NUGU-433173 format. One record per residue (C-alpha): residue in three letters; x, y negated, z negated. Coordinates in pm, 1 decimal, always signed. Each point is the difference from the previous one (the first is absolute). Layout:
% NUGU-433173
+------+----------+----------+----------+
: code :        u :        v :        w :
+------+----------+----------+----------+
:  Ala :        X :        Y :        Z :
...
+------+----------+----------+----------+
//
This chain:
% NUGU-433173
+------+----------+----------+----------+
: code :        u :        v :        w :
+------+----------+----------+----------+
:  Unk :    +36.8 :     -8.4 :    +23.3 :
:  Unk :   +115.0 :   -368.3 :    +70.8 :
:  Unk :   -118.8 :   -194.8 :   -313.9 :
:  Unk :    -50.3 :   -373.2 :   +166.6 :
:  Unk :   -166.1 :   -316.6 :   -149.5 :
:  Unk :   -151.9 :   -322.5 :    +67.5 :
:  Unk :    +20.2 :   -344.7 :    +17.9 :
:  Unk :    -84.8 :   -256.2 :   +238.0 :
:  Unk :   +165.4 :   -273.0 :   +240.9 :
:  Unk :   +207.9 :     +6.6 :   +291.5 :
:  Unk :   +162.5 :   +327.4 :     +4.1 :
:  Unk :   +247.8 :    -86.2 :   +258.0 :
:  Unk :   +160.8 :   -270.3 :   -185.4 :
:  Unk :    +24.2 :   +167.6 :   -330.6 :
:  Unk :    +48.3 :   +360.0 :    +92.9 :
:  Unk :   +263.1 :   +262.0 :   +170.4 :
:  Unk :    -90.5 :   +269.1 :   +286.1 :
:  Unk :    -54.1 :   +326.2 :   -133.8 :
:  Unk :   +291.3 :   +218.4 :    +80.1 :
:  Unk :    +30.9 :   +269.6 :   +272.7 :
:  Unk :    -99.4 :   +332.6 :   -206.9 :
:  Unk :   -150.6 :   -163.5 :   -325.4 :
:  Unk :   -127.8 :   +330.1 :   -138.7 :
:  Unk :    +40.8 :   +200.2 :   +319.8 :
:  Unk :   -202.0 :   -220.6 :   +208.8 :
:  Unk :    +21.9 :   -401.2 :   +179.3 :
:  Unk :   -247.6 :   -218.9 :    -71.4 :
:  Unk :    +22.4 :   -244.6 :   +290.1 :
:  Unk :   -117.1 :   -314.7 :     -3.1 :
:  Unk :    -25.4 :     -2.6 :   -378.5 :
:  Unk :   +169.5 :   -216.7 :   -296.8 :
:  Unk :   +140.7 :   +152.2 :   -315.9 :
:  Unk :    -50.9 :   -260.4 :   -255.3 :
:  Unk :    +48.4 :     +6.4 :   -386.1 :
:  Unk :   -261.9 :   -185.2 :   -208.1 :
:  Unk :   +275.0 :    -27.1 :   -284.5 :
:  Unk :   +256.4 :   -227.4 :   +238.8 :
:  Unk :   -332.5 :   -218.1 :   +203.9 :
:  Unk :   -165.5 :    -36.4 :   -348.3 :
:  Unk :   -270.3 :   -190.5 :   +100.9 :
:  Unk :   -250.8 :    -78.0 :   -228.5 :
:  Unk :   -305.0 :    -92.9 :   +212.6 :
:  Unk :   -337.9 :   +175.2 :   +106.1 :
:  Unk :    +84.9 :   +287.3 :   +199.1 :
:  Unk :    -70.4 :   +383.1 :    +17.6 :
:  Unk :   +120.2 :   +181.0 :   -301.7 :
:  Unk :   +249.2 :   +238.6 :    -23.8 :
:  Unk :    -67.8 :   +401.4 :    -26.3 :
:  Unk :   +340.5 :    +95.8 :    -60.9 :
:  Unk :   +275.0 :   -291.2 :    -84.9 :
:  Unk :   +263.4 :   -112.0 :   +132.5 :
:  Unk :    -39.1 :    +51.6 :   +377.6 :
:  Unk :   -221.3 :    -12.5 :   +271.4 :
:  Unk :    -53.7 :    +38.3 :   +360.8 :
:  Unk :   -122.7 :   -295.8 :   +229.7 :
:  Unk :    -68.2 :    -85.6 :   +372.4 :
:  Unk :   -134.8 :   -280.0 :   +155.5 :
:  Unk :     +9.0 :   -120.0 :   +359.3 :
:  Unk :   +320.3 :   -153.1 :    -18.1 :
:  Unk :   +148.1 :   +352.9 :   -108.0 :
:  Unk :   -162.0 :   +117.6 :   +299.1 :
:  Unk :   +119.8 :   -234.3 :   +218.7 :
:  Unk :   +352.2 :    +46.5 :   -103.4 :
:  Unk :    -26.9 :   +401.2 :    -38.1 :
:  Unk :   -260.1 :   +127.8 :   +179.9 :
:  Unk :   -332.3 :   +170.7 :   -109.1 :
:  Unk :    -46.5 :    +84.6 :   -361.4 :
:  Unk :    +61.2 :   +365.1 :    -38.3 :
:  Unk :   +150.2 :   +254.5 :   -217.6 :
:  Unk :   +234.4 :   +272.9 :   +235.7 :
:  Unk :   +203.7 :   +279.3 :     -7.9 :
:  Unk :   +171.5 :   -123.2 :   +320.8 :
:  Unk :   +286.5 :   -197.5 :    -55.0 :
:  Unk :   +403.4 :    +82.2 :    +20.8 :
:  Unk :    +91.8 :   +251.9 :   -216.8 :
:  Unk :   -290.7 :   +126.0 :   -156.3 :
:  Unk :     -1.7 :   +280.2 :   -109.8 :
:  Unk :   -346.8 :    +33.3 :    -59.1 :
:  Unk :   -257.0 :   +238.0 :   +207.3 :
:  Unk :   -334.6 :   -117.4 :    -72.4 :
:  Unk :   -192.0 :   -167.8 :   -322.8 :
:  Unk :   -361.6 :    +24.9 :   -119.5 :
:  Unk :   -115.0 :   -288.9 :   -129.7 :
:  Unk :   -206.1 :    +39.0 :   -306.8 :
:  Unk :   -157.3 :   -359.0 :   -153.1 :
:  Unk :   +136.4 :   -349.8 :    -58.2 :
:  Unk :   -154.4 :   -331.0 :   -188.3 :
:  Unk :    -13.7 :   -286.0 :   +235.7 :
:  Unk :   -110.5 :   -365.2 :     -0.9 :
:  Unk :     +0.5 :   -305.9 :   +204.8 :
:  Unk :    +82.3 :   -362.3 :    -65.2 :
:  Unk :     +6.8 :   -327.6 :   +193.6 :
:  Unk :   +240.6 :   -281.9 :    -95.9 :
:  Unk :   -143.5 :   -298.3 :    -25.7 :
:  Unk :   +380.8 :   -187.2 :    -86.8 :
:  Unk :   +353.4 :   +158.2 :    -51.9 :
:  Unk :    -49.0 :     -5.4 :   -316.8 :
:  Unk :   -401.1 :   +132.6 :    -33.0 :
:  Unk :   -194.6 :   +257.8 :   +169.0 :
:  Unk :   -305.1 :   +174.0 :   -116.3 :
:  Unk :   -174.8 :   +325.0 :    +68.8 :
:  Unk :   -201.1 :    +48.6 :   +302.8 :
:  Unk :   -184.5 :   +248.3 :   +164.6 :
:  Unk :   +122.9 :   +251.0 :   +267.5 :
:  Unk :    -62.1 :   +331.4 :   +208.5 :
:  Unk :   +246.1 :   +288.2 :     -8.6 :
:  Unk :    +79.6 :   +251.3 :   +261.2 :
:  Unk :   +250.5 :   +248.2 :    -31.0 :
:  Unk :    +51.5 :   +211.1 :   +304.8 :
:  Unk :   +202.3 :   +317.0 :    -40.6 :
:  Unk :   +173.0 :   +152.8 :   +336.1 :
:  Unk :   +200.3 :   +313.2 :    +32.1 :
:  Unk :   +255.8 :    -61.1 :   +274.5 :
:  Unk :   +391.5 :    -35.3 :   +124.9 :
:  Unk :     -4.7 :   -357.1 :    -32.4 :
:  Unk :   -158.9 :   -337.2 :   -112.2 :
:  Unk :   -217.1 :    -14.8 :   +327.8 :
:  Unk :   -393.4 :    +49.4 :    -26.5 :
:  Unk :    -21.8 :    +54.1 :   +363.6 :
:  Unk :   +277.0 :   +313.6 :    -83.5 :
:  Unk :   -184.2 :   +147.8 :   -311.2 :
:  Unk :   -318.6 :   +162.0 :    -79.2 :
:  Unk :   -232.7 :   -129.3 :   -299.2 :
:  Unk :    -32.8 :   +197.0 :   -317.7 :
:  Unk :   -173.8 :   -259.8 :   -255.9 :
:  Unk :   -151.9 :   -327.6 :    +25.1 :
:  Unk :   -162.9 :   -212.7 :   -294.0 :
:  Unk :   -121.5 :   -313.4 :    -88.2 :
:  Unk :    +28.8 :   -175.8 :   -340.4 :
:  Unk :   -163.6 :   -310.4 :   -149.3 :
:  Unk :   +127.9 :   -293.7 :   -194.7 :
:  Unk :   -292.3 :   -173.0 :   -203.1 :
:  Unk :   +147.3 :   -207.7 :   -281.6 :
:  Unk :   -264.9 :   -114.1 :   -219.8 :
:  Unk :   +169.7 :   -380.0 :     +0.6 :
:  Unk :   +251.4 :   -173.2 :   +133.0 :
:  Unk :   +109.2 :   -127.9 :   -385.8 :
:  Unk :   +210.1 :   +194.9 :   -253.6 :
:  Unk :   +149.6 :   +319.4 :    +75.7 :
:  Unk :   -158.5 :   +261.1 :   +187.9 :
:  Unk :    +68.5 :   +390.5 :    -28.9 :
:  Unk :   +108.8 :   +170.1 :   +356.5 :
:  Unk :   -249.2 :   +254.1 :   +159.5 :
:  Unk :   +120.2 :   +345.1 :     +7.4 :
:  Unk :     -2.5 :   +193.9 :   +322.2 :
:  Unk :    -40.5 :   +386.2 :     +5.1 :
:  Unk :    +72.2 :   +142.0 :   +383.5 :
:  Unk :   -126.8 :   +314.4 :   +123.1 :
:  Unk :   +146.5 :   +239.6 :   +224.9 :
:  Unk :   +321.9 :   -238.3 :   +104.2 :
:  Unk :   +257.5 :   +345.5 :    -32.2 :
:  Unk :   +310.0 :    +20.9 :   +173.6 :
:  Unk :    -16.8 :   -292.9 :   +176.7 :
:  Unk :   +334.3 :   -182.4 :   +154.5 :
:  Unk :   -150.1 :   -361.5 :    -64.5 :
:  Unk :   -294.5 :   -203.6 :    -85.5 :
:  Unk :   -125.0 :   -281.9 :   +112.6 :
:  Unk :   -112.8 :   -274.4 :   -260.2 :
:  Unk :   -225.1 :   -279.8 :   +144.1 :
:  Unk :   -171.9 :   -252.3 :   -227.2 :
:  Unk :   -266.0 :   -284.1 :    +81.9 :
:  Unk :   -246.6 :   -248.5 :   -117.6 :
:  Unk :   -334.3 :   +160.3 :    -62.2 :
:  Unk :   -189.3 :    +53.8 :   +362.6 :
:  Unk :   +277.0 :   +171.5 :   +182.2 :
:  Unk :   +209.6 :   -320.8 :   +100.9 :
:  Unk :   +386.8 :    +31.5 :    +17.0 :
:  Unk :   +124.9 :   -203.6 :   -272.3 :
:  Unk :   +170.7 :   -261.9 :   +200.8 :
:  Unk :   +112.1 :   -278.1 :   -296.4 :
:  Unk :   +365.6 :    +41.8 :    -92.8 :
:  Unk :   -162.3 :    -47.6 :   -342.3 :
:  Unk :   -154.5 :   +340.4 :    -51.1 :
:  Unk :   +160.0 :   +315.4 :   -197.3 :
:  Unk :    -83.7 :   +320.8 :    -16.1 :
:  Unk :   +136.0 :   +153.7 :   -321.2 :
:  Unk :   +102.6 :   +361.9 :    -93.0 :
:  Unk :    +85.6 :   +183.9 :   -331.7 :
:  Unk :    +75.2 :   +345.5 :    -63.9 :
:  Unk :    -55.3 :   +136.4 :   +330.9 :
:  Unk :    -15.6 :   +382.0 :    -75.1 :
:  Unk :   +135.5 :   +216.8 :   +218.7 :
:  Unk :   +193.5 :   +381.1 :    +51.6 :
:  Unk :   +282.1 :    +59.8 :   +257.5 :
:  Unk :    +75.5 :   +267.9 :   +200.3 :
:  Unk :   +414.0 :    +19.5 :    +70.2 :
:  Unk :   +150.1 :    +82.5 :   +389.6 :
+------+----------+----------+----------+
//
């Protein structure tokens, strides 16, 4: 299990990219952030298990590609993985030091294939989740997402959008993940 937590704004400027092979997988387009070093006392999506969390947004996607968890990276020793569950939330930055919880839809789609190309892969699973914070004031909890049937996959695309299916277009919108639970199978 990967223990990550959430904290709010400007993930790209306050974080580092996940290293290749982090617990056997590559978290493409995700940033690894420590809430211990950001220490922002602002309304946010609460950490599920401090101090680290993963986050992605439009800026990360433009710089590093589609957000995904994958076995396909240089010198990978992982054949496949099974994605079981995660905690998630979304925030919208309203300034450089302040963000608020925001509604979002998340779709996780797992594939089996030899590379990270959807056109060369077989879809194994797809599941949609919704994050609906009760208020934008104060700290909100993350939602739990249990994934069914996402076994023996090589990569999982993770897409998020505001409610209604529109693609996230603002650089201020971010998806936050924590406690991504998975198991891997070595080559």
